[in-house]
C-alpha positions in Angstrom: 18.6 33.7 20.3 16.8 33.5 24.0 14.1 31.1 22.6 16.6 28.6 20.7 19.3 29.0 23.5 16.2 27.6 25.8 15.3 24.6 23.2 18.5 23.9 23.0 19.3 24.1 26.6 16.5 21.3 27.1 17.6 19.2 24.2 21.5 19.2 25.7 19.9 18.1 29.4 17.4 15.9 27.7 19.9 14.1 25.8 22.7 13.8 28.4 20.2 12.6 30.5 18.4 10.0 28.1 21.8 8.6 27.2 23.0 8.4 31.0 19.8 6.6 32.2 19.7 4.4 28.8 23.0 3.0 29.8 21.2 2.0 33.5 18.0 0.8 31.6 19.8 -1.3 29.1 22.4 -2.7 31.7 19.3 -3.8 34.5 17.2 -5.3 31.4 19.9 -7.5 30.2 20.5 -8.6 34.1 16.9 -9.3 34.4 16.3 -6.6 36.8 12.7 -5.4 37.0 12.4 -1.7 35.8 9.4 -0.2 37.7 10.1 3.4 35.6 12.4 5.2 33.5 11.7 9.2 33.6 13.1 12.1 32.2 13.6 14.8 34.4 12.2 15.1 38.5 8.6 15.2 39.9 5.2 16.5 39.2 4.8 14.1 36.6 3.7 15.1 33.1 3.0 12.3 31.2 3.5 8.6 31.3 2.4 5.3 29.4 2.9 2.1 30.8 4.7 -0.8 28.3 4.8 -4.4 29.8 6.4 -3.9 33.2 7.5 -0.6 33.4 6.4 3.3 33.2 7.7 5.5 31.0 7.4 9.0 32.0 8.1 12.7 31.4 8.5 15.0 34.6 8.1 18.5 35.0 11.8 19.9 36.4 14.5 18.9 33.3 17.1 18.9 35.4 17.8 14.7 36.0 16.1 12.0 35.0 16.1 8.0 36.6 15.7 4.5 36.2 13.9 3.1 39.0 14.3 -0.6 39.7 13.0 -3.5 41.9 15.0 -3.6 45.2 16.7 -0.7 44.5 15.3 1.7 46.9 13.1 -0.6 49.1 13.7 -4.2 50.6 12.5 -7.1 48.1 13.2 -10.9 48.1 12.2 -10.8 44.0 15.0 -12.7 42.1 14.7 -9.7 39.9 15.3 -7.6 42.5 18.7 -5.2 41.9 19.4 -5.8 45.6 19.5 -10.0 45.1 21.8 -9.7 42.0 25.8 -11.0 42.2 27.7 -7.6 43.3 29.3 -7.7 39.7 25.8 -7.3 37.8 24.7 -4.7 40.3 28.2 -3.1 39.5 27.9 -3.2 36.0 24.5 -1.6 36.0 25.5 0.9 38.2 28.1 2.4 36.2 26.2 1.5 32.7 25.1 5.1 32.8 28.6 6.7 33.0 29.6 4.5 30.5 27.3 5.6 28.2 28.2 9.3 28.6 31.9 8.5 27.6 30.7 6.9 24.5 28.4 9.6 23.8 31.4 11.7 24.1 33.4 9.6 21.9 31.2 9.3 19.0 30.5 12.6 19.1 34.4 13.5 18.6 35.0 10.6 16.1 32.6 11.7 13.8 34.0 15.9 14.7 37.2 14.8 14.0 36.4 12.6 10.5 34.6 16.1 9.3 36.5 18.4 11.1 36.8 19.5 14.0 38.9 21.8 16.5 40.7 20.1 19.0 39.3 20.4 22.4 42.4 20.6 25.0 45.3 19.6 22.6 47.3 22.0 20.4 46.2 21.9 16.9 49.5 20.6 16.1 49.4 17.6 17.8 46.4 16.3 15.9 47.6 13.5 12.4 45.4 15.1 10.4 44.9 18.7 7.7 44.3 21.9 8.9 41.7 22.7 6.8 41.1 26.9 8.7 42.1 28.6 11.9 40.2 31.3 13.3 39.6 32.6 17.1 35.9 33.3 17.3 34.0 35.5 19.3 31.3 33.8 21.3 30.3 36.7 23.7 30.9 40.1 24.5 30.3 41.8 27.4 28.0 44.6 27.9 30.2 47.7 28.4 33.3 46.2 27.0 35.9 47.3 25.0 34.9 44.8 22.8 31.3 45.8 22.9 32.7 49.9 22.5 34.8 48.5 19.2 31.3 47.3 17.9 32.5 43.2 17.9 29.7 40.9 18.2 29.9 37.0 18.7 30.8 35.1 15.8 33.7 37.8 14.4 36.7 35.8 13.6 39.6 37.7 15.6 42.5 37.8 12.9 45.3 40.6 14.2 46.1 43.5 16.1 48.9 46.0 16.6 49.4 48.7 18.7 51.5 52.4 17.5 55.0 51.7 17.2 54.9 47.9 17.3 54.4 45.5 14.5 51.2 43.6 13.7 50.7 40.5 16.0 48.6 37.9 14.2 46.6 35.8 16.0 46.4 32.0 15.5 45.4 30.7 18.8 42.7 32.3 21.8 45.5 32.2 23.9 47.9 34.3 21.8 44.8 36.8 21.8 44.6 36.9 25.5 48.2 37.1 26.2 48.7 39.9 23.5 45.4 41.6 25.5 46.9 41.1 29.1 50.2 42.4 28.2 48.6 45.4 26.9 46.5 46.9 29.9 45.1 50.4 29.3 46.0 50.5 25.8 44.4 51.8 22.7 44.5 48.6 19.6 43.5 48.2 16.1 41.7 45.0 15.9 41.3 43.3 12.8 39.0 41.1 12.0 36.0 39.2 9.6 32.5 39.4 9.6 30.4 37.9 7.0 33.6 36.9 5.0 34.8 40.5 4.8 37.6 41.7 6.6 37.0 44.7 9.2 38.6 47.5 11.3 38.2 48.4 15.0 39.5 50.6 17.6 39.2 49.6 20.9 40.9 50.5 24.3 41.4 47.7 26.6 40.8 47.9 30.1 42.8 47.5 32.6 41.2 45.0 34.4 43.9 42.1 33.5 41.0 39.4 33.7 39.0 40.7 30.9 40.8 43.4 29.4 39.1 43.0 25.5 35.5 41.7 27.6 35.2 38.7 25.0 35.3 35.3 25.5 36.7 33.2 22.6 36.8 30.1 21.2 39.9 28.3 19.0 38.6 27.1 16.0 41.4 25.5 14.4 39.8 23.3 12.2 41.8 19.7 12.2 40.1 16.7 9.9 41.8 13.1 10.7 41.4 10.3 8.4 38.4 8.2 10.0 40.9 5.3 11.0 42.6 8.0 13.1 39.4 10.0 13.6 38.2 7.3 17.3 42.2 7.0 18.3 42.4 11.4 18.9 38.7 11.3 20.6 39.7 8.5 22.9 42.9 10.6 23.3 41.0 14.2 24.2 38.3 12.7 26.2 41.8 11.0 28.2 43.3 14.6 28.4 39.3 16.3 29.6 39.3 13.6 32.2 42.6 14.8 33.7 41.8 18.1 33.3 38.8 17.5 35.2 40.3 15.3 37.8 43.0 18.1 39.1 40.2 20.8 38.8 38.1 18.2 41.4 40.9 17.7 43.2 41.1 21.4 43.6 37.3 22.1 44.1 37.5 19.6 47.4 40.6 20.6 48.7 38.7 24.6 48.7 35.5 23.1 49.9 36.8 21.5 52.9 39.4 23.8 53.8 37.8 27.0 53.7 34.3 26.5 53.3 34.7 27.9 49.7 32.0 26.7 46.4 34.8 27.7 43.8 34.6 30.3 41.7 34.6 28.1 38.4 31.7 25.8 39.3 28.6 25.9 37.5 24.8 24.3 37.8 21.7 24.9 35.2 22.3 28.8 35.1 25.6 28.6 34.2 25.1 25.7 31.5 21.9 27.7 30.0 24.2 30.6 29.5 27.4 28.4 28.1 24.7 27.1 25.7 24.0 29.9 24.3 27.1 31.1 23.9 28.0 28.3 22.6 25.1 28.2 20.0 26.5 31.8 18.4 29.7 30.2 18.3 27.7 27.4 15.8 26.9 23.9 15.5 30.0 22.1 16.1 30.9 24.3 19.2 27.5 23.3 20.2 28.6 19.5 19.7 32.0 19.9 21.6 30.1 21.3 24.5 27.5 18.5 24.5 31.0 15.9 24.5 32.3 18.2 27.3 29.3 18.2 29.8 28.5 14.3 28.9 32.1 13.8 30.0 31.6 16.1 33.1 28.7 13.9 34.1 30.3 11.0 33.9 33.1 12.1 36.5 30.6 13.6 38.7 28.2 10.4 38.8 31.4 8.3 39.5 31.9 10.2 42.7 31.7 7.9 45.9 29.4 9.9 47.3 25.7 8.7 48.6 22.7 8.9 46.2 25.3 8.8 43.0 26.2 6.0 40.6 30.1 6.0 42.7 28.4 5.9 45.8 26.3 2.8 44.9 29.4 1.3 43.4 31.3 2.3 47.0 28.8 0.1 49.2 28.8 -3.0 46.3 32.8 -2.7 46.8 32.8 -3.0 50.2 30.3 -5.8 50.1 32.8 -7.8 47.9 35.7 -7.0 50.5 34.0 -8.3 53.4 32.1 -10.7 51.6 28.7 -9.1 53.4 26.7 -6.1 53.1 28.5 -3.5 55.5 24.8 -2.3 56.0 21.8 -3.2 55.8 19.6 -2.3 52.9 17.5 0.2 54.7 20.1 1.9 56.2 22.0 2.2 53.0 19.0 3.9 51.8 18.5 6.1 54.4 22.0 6.8 53.3 21.4 7.5 49.6 18.5 10.0 50.7 20.5 12.0 52.2 23.1 12.1 49.9 20.7 13.2 47.0 19.4 15.6 49.6 22.6 17.2 50.2 23.3 17.1 46.4 19.8 19.2 45.9 20.8 21.4 48.6 24.5 22.0 46.8 22.9 22.5 43.5 20.6 25.1 44.7 23.6 27.4 46.8 25.4 27.0 42.8 22.2 27.9 40.9 22.1 31.1 43.7 25.3 31.7 43.3 25.1 31.5 39.2 22.1 34.0 39.3 24.1 36.4 41.5 27.0 36.9 39.5 25.0 36.7 36.0 23.0 39.9 38.1 26.1 41.4 39.0 27.4 41.3 35.1 24.6 42.8 33.6 
């Protein structure tokens, strides 16, 4: 599974980066801007080929990519320079990558709901379609946890649970499982689950830790199939709701970062993405596709933030130029600001990665 997770991790990052940068690339080409390089990953360079005026490259560090346009990071007087294009054109090129990430998520969810998929944030009953099946799938089991002792494994479907003297509680949502386990802390329960289409019974003594009494992570797997003409609408509605949830999280994240100087424990970097990739792979193909959609939306939102080096940072300078009818800073100064911003982003990524590694070691 580790090898499969590595391959899948690289594929997912590659897809997200390619789609994002392809948006910038196509928009630049359509705007007659000279694209000097289209690269996946960050240097050192592994492979490259030049076709026409553009170098296409694959670099060694597969956690990003870039489209290098003439006049984007240096001064140029060419008519095909990014910096010499009208503000509206530069804004369109800058936002194209974000738009492509949203479109990718929308396409995945549209196809998913058309063939049958579990909703990401909406309740199954709110989706206008046919419920094909309902199950709660175990995505991961913590070592030495109550679930591990009971013999539960990733991929098991949780059906119900009971405690002596109480009626059986049927599980229809992951929240039902969470509510049940947190109200039975420290108690011995019997869990009915399905593995390989066979129902099994397991006994487990729940932990007294309210954050993880059973020691599992779960995914709702209520499969809903919508009519083909409803699928795009349902997919768009899911994306809007995911964006709202992410905006609330970002507000909380920045409030905590600037008020207390702390990075939220819910923020993850490449290591966290790798771990969740493995969990999604165990839960099935459709969960992997949902994971890609969520990451694609998250990447879009992060890139649109008005921070130097991000697409949103470039949009901010373009907006200021439009408002004041002139550049607020020279191109050389703006490029220095973006370089500093990029360095801060890399530093932040390293800090988050260190945090992820420490958390992973502690859990083990």
